[in-house]
PATOR-781774 format. One record per atom (N, C-alpha, C, O): x negated, z, y negated. Coordinates in steps of 0.2 Angstrom, whole numbers, plus 5000, padded with zeros to 4 digits. Layout:
REM residues N
XZY ...
//
This chain:
REM residues 156
506150834986 505750774985 505450774978 505850794973 504850754977 504550754971 504850704966 505150654969 504750714960 505050664955 504650594956 504950544956 504050594958 503650534959 503850504965 504050444965 503950534971 504250504977 504950474975 505150424978 505350514972 506050484970 506050424966 506350374968 505550424961 505450354957 505250304962 505450244961 504750314966 504550264970 505050234975 505150174976 505450284978 505950264983 506550224979 506750174982 506750244974 507250214970 507050144968 507450094968 506450134966 506150074964 506150024970 506249964969 505950054976 505850014982 506549984984 506649934986 507050034983 507750014985 508049954980 508349904982 507849954974 508049904969 507649844970 507849784969 506949844972 506549794973 506649754980 506549694980 506849784985 506949754991 507349694991 507249634994 507949694988 508449634988 508149574984 508249524986 507749594979 507449544975 506949504979 506949444979 506549544982 505949514987 506249474993 505949424994 506749504995 507149475001 507349404999 507249355003 507649394993 507949334991 507349284990 507449224991 506749304988 506149264986 505749254993 505249214993 505949284998 505549285004 504849315003 504349285006 504749364999 504149404998 504249475002 504749495004 503649495003 503549565007 503349615002 502949604998 503749675003 503449734999 502949775002 503049795008 502349774999 501849815002 501849885001 501749935005 501949904994 501949974992 502249974985 502249924981 502450034983 502650054976 502350114975 502350164979 502050124969 501750184967 501950204960 501950154956 502050264958 502150294952 501650344950 501650394953 501150324946 500550374945 500450374938 500550334933 500050434936 499850444929 499150444929 498750474933 498850394925 498150384924 497950384917 498250344913 497450424915 497250424908 497850434903 497850414898 498250484905 498850504900 499450454900 499950464897 499350394904 499950344904 500250344911 499850354916 500850334912 501250324918 501250254920 501350204915 501150234926 501150164929 501650164935 501550204939 502050114935 502450094940 502250034943 502249984940 501950034949 501649974952 501949954958 502149994963 502049894959 502349864965 501849814967 501649764964 501649814974 501249774977 501649724982 501949754986 501549664981 501949614985 501549564988 500949554986 501849534993 501449484997 501849435000 502449445000 501549375002 501949325006 501449285010 500849295008 501649255015 501149215019 500749165014 501149125010 500149165014 499749115010 499549155004 499149125000 499849205002 499649244996 500049244990 500449194990 500049294986 500549294980 500149264974 499549274974 500449224970 500149194964 500349234958 500849284958 500049224953 500249254946 500949234944 501249284942 501149174945 501849154944 502349194948 502849214945 502149214954 502649254959 502649324956 503249354955 502049354954 502049414951 502549424944 502849464943 502449374940 502849364934 503549364935 503949394932 503749324940 504449314942 504749384944 505249404941 504449414949 504649474951 504649534945 505149574945 504149534941 504149574936 504649574931 504949624929 504849514929 505449494924 506049524927 506449554924 506249504934 506849524937 506849604938 507349634936 506349634940 506349704941 506349744935 506649794934 506049714930 506049744923 506749754920 507049804918 507149694921 507849694919 508249744923 508649784920 508149754930 508549794934 508349874932 508749914932 507749884931 507449954929 507749974922 507950034921 507849924918 508149944911 508849954912 509150004909 509149924916 509949934918 510050004921 510450034919 509650014926 509650074930 509450134926 509750194926 508950134922 508650184917 508650254921 508850294918 508250254926 508150324929 507450354928 507350414931 507050324925 506350354924 506350374916 506450334912 506250444915 506250474909 505650454904 505750444898 505050454907 504450444904 504350364902 504650324905 503950354897 503750284895 503250264901 502850314903 503250204903 502850184908 502650114908 503050074904 502150094911 501950024911 502149994918 501950024923 502449934919 502649904925 502149854927 501949814923 501849864933 501349814935 501649784942 501749824946 501649724943 501749694949 501149644951 500949604947 500849664957 500249624959 500249614966 500649644970 499749574968 499649574976 499249634978 498949664974 499249644984 498849704987 498149694987 497749744988 497849634986 497149624986 496949614993 497249614998 496249604993 495949584999 495849645004 495849645010 495849705001 495749765004 496449805004 496449865001 496949775006 497649815006 497649875010 497349875015 498049925007 498149985010 498549975016 499049935016 498450015021 498950025027 499450075026 499250135026 500050055025 500550105023 501150105028 501350165031 501350055030 501950045035 501750025042 501150005043 502150035047 502050015054 501749945054 501249925058 502049895050 501849825051 501149815049 500749775051 500949855044 500249855041 499749875047 499249845048 499949925051 499549945056 499549895062 498949885065 500149865063 500149815069 499749755067 499349735072 499749735061 499349675060 498649685059 498249635059 498349745059 497649765059 497349795065 496749815065 497749795071 497449815077 496849765079 496949705078 496349795080 495749755082 495349735076 494849695077 495549755070 495149725064 494849785061 494949845062 494249775057 493949825053 494349855048 494749825044 494349925047 494649965042 494150005038 493650035042 494250025032 493950075029 494350135028 494950135027 494050195030 494450255030 494150315026 493450315026 494550355022 494350415019 494750465022 495350455022 494450525023 494850585026 494850645022 494350645017 495350685022 495350745019 494850795022 494550835018 494850795028 494350845032 493950795037 494150755040 493250815037 492850775041 492950775048 493250825051 492850715052 492950715059 492250685061 492050635059 491950725066 491350705069 490850695063 490350655063 490850745058 490450745052 490550685047 490150685043 491050645048 491150595043 491850605039 492350625042 491750595033 492350595029 492550525026 493150505024 492050475026 492150415023 491750365028 491150365028 492050315031 491750265035 492150205037 492750205035 491850155040 492150095042 492250105050 491850125053 492750075052 492950075060 493350015061 493549975057 493450005068 493949955070 494549995073 494550045077 495149975070 495750005072 495949985079 496049925080 496050035084 496150015091 496950025092 497149975095 497250075090 497950085091 498150145086 497750165082 498850155086 499150205082 499750225085 500150195089 499950285083 500650315084 500950335077 500650325072 501550365078 501850395071 501350445068 501350455062 500950485072 500650535070 499850525069 499550565066 499550475073 498850475073 498650395074 499050355075 498050385072 497650325073 497150335078 496850385078 496950285082 496350285086 495850225083 496150165083 495250245082 494750195079 494150195083 494050245087 493750145083 493150135086 492550135081 492550095077 492150185082 491550185077 490950185081 490850235085 490450145080 489850135084 489950145092 489650185095 490450105094 490650115101 491050175104 491150175110 491150215099 491450285101 492150285099 492350275093 492650305103 493350305101 493550375097 493350425100 493850375092 494050435088 494850435087 495050385085 495150485088 495850495086 495850535080 495550585080 496250515075 496250545068 497050555067 497450505067 497150615065 497850625063 498050595056 497650595052 498650565056 498750525050 498850575044 498650555038 498950635045 499050685039 498350695036 498250725031 497750675040 497150685038 496850625034 496250625031 497250575034 497050505031 497150515023 497750515021 496650515019 496650515012 496850435010 497250425006 496450395014 496550315013 496350285019 495850295022 496750225020 496550185026 496750115023 497350105021 496250065023 496349995021 495949945024 495449965028 496149885024 495849835027 495149825024 495049835018 494649815028 493949805026 493849735023 494149695026 493449725018 493349665016 492749635020 492249665020 492949585023 492349545027 492349475024 492749435025 491749465022 491649395019 491549345025 491249355030 491949295023 491949235028 491349195027 491149185022 491149175033 490449135033 490649055033 490149015033 
//
């Protein structure tokens, strides 16, 4: 397992009890290097949406736990935020709640000549997704997904 994946998984294990107590949902944890700095990001949600105060509460508690556990060698910035309007689909529950809804997709390898497109998520398995694009169903291997997230659709 890579160091990045290990940091993400350990952080997730520490974060889940905190979020459970607050009745929040963990959307994702990522540990990334950007412009020479390391960032440990936790994306959280709850019915009705996450507030800045919610993020601050989780950040303070998680920061204390991370300081106590001290398993990340590099200096890093901790960020706790909502997943936003175009949240990524990472877990089974993300796929389930987006069946029949528009999604934005980026692929590692083109399918039907497309590497980046919007579609409607029709179904999924552990290994693949099925989407509808311009009335045509496409099956895409999950290992070919560079990114899949909810499409932003403006409410009228």
